[in-house]
Backbone as JSON, one array per atom type, in Angstrom:
{
  "sequence": "MIEVAFLGSGSTGNCAVVRAGRTAVLLDAGLSPRQIAARLGKLGMSLDDVSALLLTHEHSDHVASAGVLATKRGLPVYGTRGTLAKARLPGPLFADLRPVACGDEVVFGNGDLTVRVTGTPHDGVEPVCYAFADAAGRRVGVVTDLGHLSKKVLGALAGCEVLGLEANHDVDVLREGAYPAFLKKRILSDVGHLSNAAAAAGLGRLLGERTRAVVGLHLSKSNNTPALTQRALGEAIERLGAKVALEVAGPDAPTGWFRARSAGGNG",
  "N": [[163.36, -113.41, -169.57], [166.24, -113.42, -167.69], [167.6, -114.01, -164.64], [169.28, -113.65, -161.33], [170.41, -114.85, -158.61], [172.27, -115.0, -155.1], [173.07, -116.97, -153.2], [175.2, -117.6, -150.96], [177.84, -115.63, -150.39], [181.55, -115.48, -149.89], [184.05, -116.07, -147.62], [183.36, -118.55, -146.35], [181.48, -120.2, -147.65], [180.2, -120.7, -150.74], [177.76, -120.04, -153.11], [175.77, -119.51, -156.26], [172.43, -119.33, -157.68], [171.07, -119.46, -161.19], [168.79, -118.62, -163.48], [166.5, -118.71, -166.35], [163.56, -118.69, -168.01], [162.28, -121.72, -167.64], [164.64, -123.25, -166.71], [167.23, -123.69, -164.33], [170.21, -123.38, -162.93], [172.82, -124.01, -160.71], [175.95, -122.0, -159.52], [178.76, -123.25, -158.31], [179.29, -125.09, -155.1], [179.41, -124.06, -152.26], [178.57, -124.17, -149.55], [176.66, -126.27, -147.08], [174.2, -128.58, -147.94], [171.8, -128.8, -146.68], [172.11, -126.2, -146.2], [171.77, -124.91, -149.14], [169.55, -126.28, -150.08], [167.97, -124.93, -148.34], [168.19, -121.83, -148.64], [167.38, -121.76, -151.57], [164.83, -122.5, -150.8], [163.57, -119.77, -149.51], [163.85, -118.34, -151.89], [161.63, -119.53, -153.44], [162.12, -122.03, -154.47], [163.39, -125.04, -155.08], [165.78, -127.57, -155.02], [165.19, -129.48, -156.68], [163.86, -127.99, -158.74], [166.47, -127.36, -159.8], [168.85, -127.85, -162.48], [171.6, -128.66, -163.31], [174.72, -128.24, -162.12], [177.38, -125.65, -161.89], [180.99, -125.62, -161.6], [183.59, -123.22, -160.71], [185.83, -123.62, -159.38], [188.62, -125.68, -157.96], [188.46, -125.19, -154.99], [187.09, -125.22, -151.45], [185.51, -124.12, -150.24], [183.72, -123.47, -152.48], [183.26, -125.76, -153.36], [182.43, -127.79, -151.78], [180.13, -129.39, -151.65], [179.5, -130.06, -153.74], [179.46, -132.93, -154.97], [178.42, -134.26, -153.1], [175.6, -133.54, -153.86], [175.94, -134.17, -157.12], [175.86, -137.07, -156.39], [173.49, -137.97, -154.62], [172.04, -136.48, -155.28], [171.85, -136.36, -158.2], [173.09, -134.46, -159.94], [174.27, -133.16, -163.02], [177.36, -132.28, -163.35], [179.64, -129.7, -164.0], [182.77, -128.44, -165.14], [186.11, -127.38, -165.33], [188.36, -130.02, -166.42], [190.67, -129.89, -165.24], [189.86, -128.62, -162.66], [187.62, -130.66, -161.82], [189.05, -133.03, -162.04], [190.42, -132.36, -158.57], [188.66, -131.47, -157.3], [187.78, -133.67, -155.6], [185.63, -135.17, -156.31], [182.85, -138.18, -156.86], [184.05, -140.59, -158.66], [183.38, -141.42, -162.64], [181.66, -143.61, -162.68], [179.61, -142.76, -161.11], [178.8, -140.52, -160.8], [178.2, -137.78, -162.31], [180.03, -136.72, -164.87], [181.03, -133.3, -166.19], [183.47, -132.18, -168.75], [184.54, -128.92, -169.2], [186.23, -126.55, -171.06], [188.02, -123.41, -171.42], [186.39, -121.19, -173.65], [184.3, -122.57, -174.25], [180.87, -122.95, -175.08], [177.87, -123.84, -173.58], [174.64, -125.28, -173.68], [171.52, -124.81, -172.0], [167.81, -126.16, -171.08], [167.41, -126.61, -173.65], [167.63, -124.21, -174.8], [166.7, -122.31, -173.18], [168.86, -120.97, -171.61], [171.93, -119.69, -172.33], [175.7, -120.86, -171.51], [178.75, -119.0, -171.29], [182.02, -119.91, -170.79], [185.27, -118.68, -169.13], [188.62, -118.73, -168.46], [190.31, -117.59, -165.65], [192.44, -115.58, -163.69], [193.59, -117.01, -161.36], [194.63, -118.8, -158.21], [194.35, -121.82, -158.45], [193.66, -125.0, -159.93], [192.88, -125.06, -162.95], [190.85, -122.62, -163.27], [187.77, -121.0, -163.87], [185.49, -118.82, -165.25], [181.95, -117.56, -165.87], [179.51, -116.53, -167.98], [176.46, -115.82, -168.16], [173.55, -116.27, -170.55], [170.02, -115.44, -171.71], [167.38, -116.31, -174.31], [167.19, -114.08, -175.65], [169.51, -113.21, -175.58], [169.93, -111.19, -173.48], [172.07, -110.76, -170.29], [174.33, -112.07, -167.73], [176.64, -111.75, -165.87], [179.09, -113.3, -163.95], [181.96, -113.02, -161.58], [184.39, -114.33, -159.65], [187.52, -114.8, -156.72], [189.88, -114.04, -158.34], [193.05, -112.54, -159.41], [193.55, -110.55, -160.5], [191.86, -108.24, -163.26], [191.63, -109.95, -165.95], [192.49, -109.31, -169.41], [190.67, -111.38, -170.86], [188.68, -111.86, -168.71], [187.59, -109.11, -168.73], [186.49, -108.91, -171.45], [184.64, -111.17, -171.87], [182.85, -110.55, -169.87], [182.01, -107.98, -170.01], [179.58, -105.56, -170.57], [177.44, -106.57, -169.17], [173.73, -106.99, -168.3], [173.68, -107.78, -165.81], [175.71, -107.7, -163.01], [177.82, -109.88, -161.65], [180.76, -109.09, -159.02], [184.12, -109.96, -157.92], [184.6, -108.72, -154.84], [186.95, -108.55, -152.48], [188.93, -107.73, -150.63], [190.25, -104.68, -148.68], [192.91, -103.0, -149.39], [194.29, -101.5, -147.56], [193.55, -102.44, -145.24], [193.94, -105.57, -145.04], [196.63, -105.56, -145.26], [197.58, -103.87, -143.15], [196.11, -105.8, -141.44], [195.78, -108.47, -139.23], [196.87, -110.94, -140.49], [199.25, -113.54, -141.49], [202.2, -112.86, -143.09], [202.97, -114.08, -145.34], [200.38, -115.26, -146.28], [199.19, -112.69, -146.95], [200.55, -111.93, -149.13], [199.92, -113.8, -150.8], [197.02, -113.43, -151.34], [197.01, -110.57, -152.62], [198.31, -111.13, -155.15], [198.59, -111.45, -158.41], [197.4, -113.65, -158.75], [195.71, -114.11, -157.09], [193.34, -112.52, -154.69], [190.61, -110.16, -155.68], [190.92, -106.69, -154.92], [188.61, -104.31, -153.38], [189.53, -101.38, -155.06], [190.53, -102.61, -156.78], [188.15, -103.97, -158.35], [186.86, -101.72, -158.17], [188.41, -100.18, -160.01], [188.06, -101.78, -162.51], [185.36, -101.08, -163.41], [185.08, -99.47, -165.04], [185.37, -100.49, -167.49], [183.85, -102.36, -167.59], [181.0, -101.86, -167.1], [178.1, -100.95, -169.03], [175.59, -99.94, -171.68], [173.65, -101.3, -171.15], [173.99, -102.45, -168.21], [172.43, -103.02, -165.17], [172.82, -103.59, -163.01], [174.81, -104.27, -160.1], [176.81, -106.42, -158.1], [178.4, -106.85, -155.04], [180.75, -109.5, -154.48], [182.01, -111.83, -152.55], [183.43, -111.05, -150.2], [185.39, -110.3, -147.54], [185.46, -111.62, -144.54], [187.35, -110.33, -142.6], [189.32, -109.13, -143.7], [187.8, -106.46, -145.12], [184.67, -104.48, -145.38], [181.07, -104.09, -145.8], [180.04, -101.49, -146.2], [182.45, -100.63, -146.44], [183.01, -101.67, -148.76], [180.99, -101.06, -150.73], [181.17, -97.97, -150.55], [183.44, -97.64, -152.05], [182.61, -99.21, -154.87], [180.0, -97.66, -155.37], [181.5, -94.74, -155.55], [183.0, -94.99, -157.91], [180.99, -95.89, -159.87], [179.24, -93.72, -159.72], [181.22, -91.67, -160.57], [181.33, -92.67, -163.25], [179.0, -91.97, -164.26], [176.82, -93.84, -164.36], [173.98, -95.48, -164.1], [172.77, -97.83, -162.3], [172.38, -99.89, -160.18], [173.65, -101.13, -156.98], [174.66, -103.44, -154.7], [175.85, -105.7, -152.09], [176.54, -108.92, -151.43], [176.38, -111.07, -148.92], [177.57, -113.92, -146.7], [175.89, -115.29, -144.97], [173.11, -115.08, -146.12], [170.23, -115.27, -148.39], [170.74, -113.2, -151.68], [168.12, -111.06, -152.96], [166.57, -111.91, -156.2], [168.26, -110.53, -158.23], [167.43, -109.28, -161.78], [167.44, -109.43, -165.03], [166.14, -108.24, -167.78], [163.58, -106.71, -170.49], [163.41, -103.23, -171.0], [162.26, -102.59, -168.81], [163.44, -102.37, -166.91], [165.22, -103.47, -163.79], [164.03, -105.95, -160.91]],
  "CA": [[164.04, -112.72, -168.74], [167.0, -113.97, -166.92], [168.09, -114.01, -163.64], [170.74, -114.46, -160.54], [170.45, -114.95, -156.43], [173.64, -115.34, -154.21], [172.98, -117.78, -151.89], [176.1, -117.13, -150.18], [179.27, -115.26, -151.07], [182.13, -115.19, -148.65], [185.16, -117.48, -147.61], [182.66, -119.7, -145.35], [180.87, -120.69, -148.9], [179.5, -119.5, -151.94], [176.47, -120.4, -154.11], [174.37, -118.92, -156.42], [171.62, -119.7, -158.83], [170.82, -118.52, -161.97], [167.54, -118.88, -163.8], [165.97, -118.33, -167.18], [162.98, -119.44, -168.61], [161.79, -122.87, -166.84], [165.76, -123.8, -166.54], [168.08, -122.81, -163.29], [171.41, -124.33, -162.58], [173.5, -123.49, -159.72], [177.11, -122.06, -159.97], [179.32, -123.14, -157.1], [178.5, -125.4, -154.3], [180.64, -124.0, -151.07], [177.5, -124.29, -148.81], [176.11, -127.29, -146.99], [173.14, -129.1, -148.79], [170.95, -128.02, -146.49], [171.79, -124.69, -146.3], [171.23, -124.76, -150.2], [167.99, -126.22, -149.88], [166.82, -123.77, -147.37], [167.96, -120.62, -149.27], [166.77, -121.91, -152.37], [163.26, -122.17, -150.51], [163.83, -118.45, -149.11], [163.81, -117.43, -153.39], [160.74, -119.56, -154.04], [162.65, -122.53, -155.16], [164.18, -126.01, -154.45], [166.59, -128.33, -155.83], [164.17, -130.12, -157.86], [164.1, -127.13, -160.09], [167.98, -127.32, -160.76], [169.47, -129.15, -163.23], [173.23, -128.37, -163.31], [175.75, -127.4, -161.27], [178.69, -125.47, -162.57], [181.91, -124.82, -160.8], [184.66, -122.37, -161.25], [187.78, -123.92, -159.25], [188.64, -126.41, -156.95], [188.94, -124.55, -153.22], [186.54, -126.05, -150.81], [184.67, -122.79, -150.21], [183.13, -123.71, -153.61], [183.29, -127.27, -153.98], [182.14, -128.68, -150.6], [178.83, -130.37, -151.53], [179.32, -130.98, -155.26], [179.98, -134.22, -154.16], [176.82, -135.1, -152.47], [174.9, -133.06, -154.93], [176.16, -135.16, -157.74], [175.24, -138.59, -156.26], [172.29, -138.27, -154.06], [170.5, -135.57, -156.17], [171.45, -136.97, -159.66], [173.05, -133.08, -160.53], [175.6, -133.2, -163.58], [178.64, -131.26, -162.73], [180.52, -128.93, -165.18], [184.06, -127.89, -164.88], [187.47, -127.82, -166.17], [189.26, -130.87, -166.28], [191.53, -129.68, -163.77], [188.61, -129.04, -161.29], [187.23, -131.84, -161.87], [190.21, -133.66, -161.0], [190.96, -131.69, -157.99], [187.88, -131.31, -156.26], [187.52, -134.79, -154.73], [184.54, -135.68, -156.6], [183.12, -139.2, -157.25], [184.39, -140.81, -160.31], [182.31, -141.33, -163.07], [180.91, -144.56, -162.94], [178.94, -142.5, -159.58], [178.27, -138.91, -160.98], [177.81, -137.73, -164.09], [180.8, -135.17, -164.39], [181.14, -132.67, -167.96], [184.47, -131.15, -168.56], [184.46, -127.77, -170.1], [186.79, -125.66, -171.76], [187.95, -121.67, -171.69], [186.41, -120.38, -174.74], [183.24, -123.53, -174.81], [179.48, -122.48, -174.66], [176.83, -124.94, -172.93], [173.35, -124.88, -173.98], [170.52, -126.02, -171.21], [166.9, -126.26, -171.53], [166.3, -126.34, -175.23], [168.24, -122.79, -175.66], [166.4, -120.94, -172.32], [170.31, -120.76, -170.93], [173.62, -120.2, -172.83], [176.62, -120.12, -170.44], [180.44, -118.91, -171.88], [183.5, -120.49, -169.98], [186.19, -117.98, -169.95], [189.69, -118.76, -167.65], [190.5, -116.22, -164.66], [193.92, -115.55, -163.14], [193.93, -117.49, -159.77], [195.9, -119.98, -157.88], [193.5, -122.91, -158.53], [194.44, -125.75, -161.12], [192.41, -124.93, -163.97], [189.54, -121.8, -162.77], [186.93, -119.87, -164.57], [183.99, -117.95, -164.76], [180.85, -117.82, -166.68], [179.03, -115.77, -168.19], [175.0, -116.99, -168.5], [172.23, -115.41, -171.39], [168.93, -116.03, -171.93], [167.22, -116.31, -175.9], [166.98, -112.81, -176.12], [170.62, -111.89, -175.29], [170.4, -110.82, -172.0], [173.73, -111.56, -170.01], [174.4, -112.0, -166.14], [177.77, -112.66, -165.3], [179.77, -113.86, -162.3], [183.7, -113.65, -161.53], [185.14, -113.95, -157.94], [188.44, -115.26, -157.15], [191.01, -113.73, -159.37], [193.93, -112.09, -158.67], [193.4, -109.16, -161.47], [190.66, -108.42, -163.95], [192.69, -110.1, -167.47], [191.85, -108.98, -170.66], [189.72, -112.46, -171.54], [187.55, -111.77, -168.04], [186.8, -108.1, -169.05], [185.71, -108.82, -172.72], [183.75, -112.23, -172.0], [181.63, -110.03, -168.68], [181.36, -106.47, -170.01], [177.96, -105.4, -170.56], [176.01, -107.43, -168.89], [173.09, -106.64, -167.23], [173.9, -107.95, -164.21], [177.42, -108.19, -162.7], [178.5, -110.16, -159.97], [182.42, -108.91, -158.92], [184.9, -110.46, -156.71], [185.72, -107.35, -153.9], [187.4, -109.69, -151.6], [189.55, -106.77, -149.04], [190.48, -103.32, -148.78], [194.14, -102.84, -149.05], [195.12, -100.82, -146.56], [193.23, -103.3, -144.05], [194.79, -106.29, -145.12], [198.29, -105.19, -145.02], [197.68, -103.51, -141.54], [195.81, -106.93, -140.31], [196.53, -109.56, -138.14], [197.04, -112.4, -141.45], [200.57, -113.77, -141.55], [203.12, -112.61, -144.68], [202.57, -115.25, -146.65], [198.69, -115.07, -146.9], [198.6, -111.36, -147.51], [201.09, -111.41, -150.16], [199.17, -114.68, -151.58], [195.82, -112.56, -151.49], [197.59, -109.62, -153.32], [199.09, -111.53, -156.13], [197.71, -111.6, -159.63], [196.24, -114.75, -158.84], [195.16, -113.63, -154.99], [191.7, -112.19, -155.08], [190.38, -108.72, -156.15], [190.54, -105.85, -153.75], [187.97, -103.25, -154.1], [190.06, -100.55, -155.65], [190.63, -103.01, -158.33], [186.84, -103.98, -158.65], [186.36, -100.36, -158.49], [188.87, -99.38, -161.41], [187.18, -102.46, -163.63], [183.96, -101.21, -163.72], [184.92, -98.73, -166.27], [185.53, -101.53, -168.74], [182.4, -103.59, -167.33], [179.89, -101.36, -167.32], [177.39, -101.11, -170.54], [174.86, -98.99, -171.77], [172.54, -101.84, -170.69], [174.71, -102.53, -167.11], [171.53, -102.22, -164.74], [172.93, -104.01, -161.47], [176.32, -104.71, -159.33], [176.78, -107.07, -156.66], [179.85, -107.05, -154.62], [180.89, -110.62, -154.31], [183.1, -112.38, -151.45], [184.31, -109.98, -149.03], [186.61, -111.34, -146.04], [185.43, -110.76, -143.26], [188.57, -109.82, -141.6], [189.76, -108.07, -144.4], [186.86, -106.01, -145.75], [183.47, -104.41, -144.95], [180.21, -104.17, -146.73], [180.34, -100.35, -146.24], [184.08, -99.94, -147.57], [182.95, -101.67, -151.16], [179.41, -99.73, -151.13], [182.15, -97.14, -151.08], [184.58, -98.06, -153.4], [182.26, -99.3, -156.0], [179.72, -96.43, -155.25], [182.18, -94.02, -156.05], [183.46, -95.52, -159.32], [179.4, -95.78, -160.87], [178.86, -92.42, -159.63], [182.5, -91.13, -161.58], [181.16, -92.94, -164.52], [177.97, -91.24, -164.4], [175.74, -94.56, -164.54], [172.47, -95.6, -163.71], [173.1, -98.67, -161.46], [171.94, -100.48, -158.65], [174.41, -101.41, -156.51], [174.22, -104.49, -153.62], [177.01, -106.54, -151.82], [176.11, -110.08, -150.91], [177.14, -111.96, -147.8], [178.2, -115.13, -146.12], [174.74, -115.9, -144.66], [171.64, -115.52, -146.51], [170.65, -115.18, -149.67], [170.27, -111.9, -152.05], [166.84, -111.22, -153.57], [167.04, -111.98, -157.4], [169.08, -109.71, -159.73], [167.0, -109.72, -163.26], [168.1, -108.47, -166.92], [164.98, -107.88, -168.93], [164.16, -105.05, -171.86], [163.26, -101.78, -170.74], [161.05, -102.09, -167.6], [165.07, -102.41, -165.73], [165.97, -104.6, -162.5], [163.28, -105.95, -159.9]],
  "C": [[165.33, -113.71, -167.56], [167.69, -113.54, -165.48], [169.08, -114.39, -162.11], [170.15, -114.2, -158.95], [172.07, -115.22, -156.05], [173.05, -115.65, -153.12], [173.65, -117.49, -150.91], [177.51, -116.84, -150.67], [180.23, -114.85, -149.79], [183.08, -116.61, -148.67], [184.52, -118.41, -147.17], [181.8, -120.71, -146.36], [180.26, -120.05, -150.19], [178.93, -120.5, -153.17], [175.75, -119.57, -154.87], [173.92, -119.67, -157.85], [171.22, -118.94, -159.85], [170.37, -119.36, -162.88], [166.97, -117.82, -165.15], [165.01, -119.55, -167.89], [162.62, -120.56, -167.84], [163.13, -123.49, -166.3], [166.39, -122.74, -165.63], [169.23, -123.89, -162.99], [171.96, -123.11, -161.32], [175.31, -123.32, -160.09], [177.84, -122.43, -158.3], [178.52, -123.84, -155.9], [179.12, -125.55, -153.0], [179.57, -124.38, -150.23], [177.27, -126.07, -148.43], [174.69, -128.2, -147.96], [172.34, -128.77, -148.29], [170.42, -127.15, -146.35], [171.63, -124.0, -147.87], [170.04, -124.68, -150.11], [167.21, -125.53, -149.13], [166.94, -122.13, -147.99], [167.46, -120.32, -150.67], [164.76, -121.61, -151.88], [162.87, -120.69, -150.41], [163.52, -117.91, -150.96], [162.14, -118.39, -153.57], [161.08, -121.0, -155.0], [162.86, -124.14, -154.14], [164.64, -126.84, -155.21], [165.96, -129.12, -156.58], [164.28, -128.9, -159.08], [165.27, -126.92, -160.77], [168.35, -128.55, -161.46], [170.66, -129.28, -163.6], [173.81, -127.81, -162.03], [176.88, -127.39, -162.13], [179.58, -124.58, -161.43], [183.32, -124.62, -161.19], [186.02, -122.85, -160.82], [187.61, -125.15, -158.19], [188.33, -126.02, -155.23], [187.49, -125.37, -152.93], [185.35, -124.69, -150.57], [183.89, -122.69, -151.55], [182.94, -125.05, -154.23], [182.52, -128.45, -153.0], [180.78, -129.42, -150.57], [179.09, -130.32, -152.77], [179.43, -132.31, -154.89], [178.61, -134.82, -153.84], [175.29, -134.59, -153.73], [174.46, -133.93, -156.28], [175.49, -136.54, -157.55], [174.05, -138.65, -155.52], [171.35, -137.04, -154.61], [170.64, -135.8, -157.38], [172.49, -135.74, -160.27], [174.14, -133.26, -161.62], [176.21, -132.27, -163.4], [179.47, -131.15, -163.67], [181.73, -128.57, -164.49], [184.88, -128.32, -165.73], [187.82, -128.99, -165.91], [190.06, -131.03, -165.12], [190.52, -129.57, -162.2], [188.13, -129.7, -161.12], [187.86, -132.7, -160.95], [190.71, -133.49, -159.58], [190.01, -131.28, -156.83], [187.03, -132.24, -155.16], [185.76, -135.12, -155.12], [184.25, -137.12, -156.78], [183.6, -139.6, -158.85], [183.09, -140.5, -161.43], [181.37, -142.21, -163.47], [179.58, -143.7, -161.83], [178.25, -140.95, -159.65], [179.01, -138.62, -162.48], [178.77, -135.92, -164.38], [181.19, -135.09, -166.22], [181.98, -131.68, -167.54], [183.99, -130.26, -169.65], [185.52, -127.39, -170.23], [186.86, -124.14, -171.66], [187.32, -121.76, -173.42], [184.79, -121.72, -175.15], [181.89, -122.4, -174.47], [178.68, -123.72, -174.63], [175.4, -124.18, -172.98], [172.22, -125.44, -172.65], [169.33, -125.46, -171.58], [166.43, -125.98, -172.87], [166.57, -124.61, -175.71], [167.48, -121.61, -174.58], [167.71, -120.46, -171.88], [171.45, -120.86, -171.53], [174.45, -120.02, -171.85], [177.87, -120.61, -171.56], [181.54, -119.27, -171.16], [184.54, -119.37, -170.71], [187.32, -118.34, -168.23], [190.08, -117.5, -167.27], [191.88, -117.02, -164.04], [193.59, -115.78, -161.64], [194.61, -118.47, -159.69], [195.07, -121.38, -157.88], [194.23, -123.62, -160.06], [194.22, -124.75, -162.49], [191.27, -123.69, -163.82], [189.19, -120.63, -163.82], [185.88, -118.96, -164.11], [183.01, -117.91, -165.75], [180.05, -116.63, -166.6], [177.38, -116.43, -168.77], [174.21, -115.74, -169.53], [171.04, -116.49, -171.67], [168.77, -115.98, -173.71], [167.41, -115.4, -175.95], [168.35, -112.25, -176.12], [171.2, -111.62, -173.98], [171.06, -111.76, -171.27], [173.94, -111.11, -168.76], [176.05, -112.73, -166.41], [178.01, -112.39, -163.98], [181.54, -114.17, -161.99], [184.07, -113.04, -159.95], [186.6, -115.03, -157.87], [189.63, -114.94, -158.02], [191.77, -112.59, -158.99], [193.68, -110.56, -159.64], [192.15, -109.78, -162.5], [191.63, -108.49, -165.99], [191.69, -109.49, -168.8], [190.65, -109.75, -171.23], [188.63, -112.17, -170.36], [186.98, -110.38, -168.61], [185.98, -108.1, -170.6], [184.48, -109.84, -172.31], [182.43, -110.88, -170.94], [181.34, -108.57, -169.29], [180.24, -106.53, -171.18], [177.23, -105.75, -170.32], [175.35, -106.91, -167.94], [173.35, -106.41, -165.93], [175.23, -108.48, -163.97], [177.86, -108.26, -161.57], [180.21, -109.9, -159.92], [183.06, -109.09, -158.11], [184.96, -108.47, -155.93], [185.67, -107.71, -152.72], [188.15, -108.54, -150.15], [189.81, -105.42, -149.75], [191.59, -103.75, -148.49], [194.89, -102.69, -148.16], [194.56, -101.86, -145.06], [193.88, -104.45, -143.72], [196.47, -106.31, -144.76], [198.35, -104.79, -143.74], [197.18, -105.0, -140.56], [196.81, -107.83, -139.86], [197.14, -111.25, -139.28], [198.45, -112.31, -141.45], [201.01, -113.33, -142.95], [202.73, -112.73, -145.63], [201.07, -115.58, -147.23], [198.28, -113.85, -147.57], [199.11, -111.27, -148.84], [200.52, -112.8, -151.43], [198.05, -113.92, -152.53], [196.37, -111.67, -152.51], [198.12, -109.75, -154.52], [198.51, -111.42, -156.6], [197.15, -112.64, -159.47], [195.73, -115.12, -157.8], [193.66, -113.85, -155.62], [191.75, -110.57, -155.61], [189.91, -107.9, -155.07], [189.35, -105.13, -154.63], [188.25, -102.34, -154.82], [190.08, -101.24, -156.97], [189.46, -103.37, -159.12], [186.6, -102.44, -158.93], [186.64, -99.89, -159.75], [188.23, -100.39, -162.66], [186.2, -102.1, -164.15], [183.7, -100.32, -164.82], [185.09, -99.25, -167.4], [184.43, -102.34, -168.64], [181.18, -103.24, -167.55], [179.25, -100.94, -168.92], [176.45, -100.32, -170.35], [173.26, -99.98, -171.09], [172.89, -102.35, -169.17], [173.12, -101.78, -166.64], [171.77, -102.73, -162.63], [174.57, -104.33, -161.24], [175.7, -104.9, -158.59], [178.18, -107.13, -156.27], [179.9, -108.51, -154.28], [182.3, -110.93, -152.98], [184.26, -112.14, -151.08], [184.6, -110.88, -147.88], [186.02, -110.48, -145.24], [186.52, -110.45, -142.32], [189.31, -108.8, -142.2], [188.75, -106.77, -145.28], [185.95, -105.87, -144.99], [182.12, -103.49, -145.84], [180.36, -102.76, -147.39], [181.69, -99.69, -147.18], [183.82, -100.4, -149.31], [181.93, -101.13, -151.59], [180.49, -98.8, -151.4], [182.9, -96.3, -151.97], [184.03, -98.07, -154.78], [181.06, -98.57, -156.21], [180.04, -95.31, -156.22], [182.43, -94.05, -157.6], [182.0, -95.38, -160.29], [179.42, -94.29, -160.94], [180.09, -91.28, -160.87], [182.04, -91.08, -163.13], [179.52, -92.51, -164.9], [176.75, -92.43, -164.96], [174.83, -94.88, -163.97], [172.42, -96.94, -163.47], [173.11, -98.99, -160.45], [173.41, -101.03, -158.47], [174.18, -102.17, -155.13], [175.47, -105.33, -153.37], [176.12, -108.02, -151.67], [177.09, -110.91, -149.68], [176.97, -112.9, -147.69], [176.35, -115.91, -146.18], [173.35, -115.51, -144.82], [171.83, -114.62, -147.67], [169.65, -114.13, -150.07], [168.73, -112.23, -152.6], [166.87, -111.68, -155.21], [167.24, -110.55, -158.21], [168.64, -110.09, -161.16], [167.11, -108.57, -164.27], [166.76, -108.71, -167.28], [165.07, -106.94, -169.75], [163.53, -104.26, -170.34], [162.9, -101.37, -169.46], [162.25, -101.78, -166.53], [164.71, -103.83, -165.16], [164.52, -104.53, -161.32], [164.19, -106.76, -158.58]]
}
């Protein structure tokens, strides 16, 4: 069985934990070390159970605690060379930094967990997303911070049993809101953030027969609401006739576990 829980998701900090067998890794570290530890505790885990940290890109809401986790906890940190260079991490004498590139596969825990790296269209230096698989081939895919669903991303994440997908903003709310014009333009660009509508449209390519859960991620507090995301993604799932659980992750508390397992379904 492979499972994922989102410790926090949004512009104030992003972090998730993926677990298969006896192996667990963190995805991003945008929360404080204390918050990461406390939220892991609510899931029955501690930082001692985590064997690595994977970074998607260098923006602070994804890497704020990466240096501390690397130096004080001794976690190896995986990310592209561009991300590792721009994330203000300690040098290789003080931290275990492990570069990865688009197309790479990394194996953890003697085969418990395999991670595949895919480039994403975002305005970071060298951003990526990750698809996680257990030894039986069951998959969890997580992608945020992308201006559009590229062919590479769609190919990498299609058919995952559990899919964490950015649904950052409602386009109308953003356009009518108080953000300055330059920031609206950035968010709406092809290297900005994925809207509710774009995420919903992408589900037609991403959902497969084995997909059991979709989790909306990285919602903007200013330009979105959980209700708007639930409606957009829910209507798309209904149109597709898919039997898929839908939830939205928030910034202030961890979700429960989303599990990819055999025909028994997700807990």
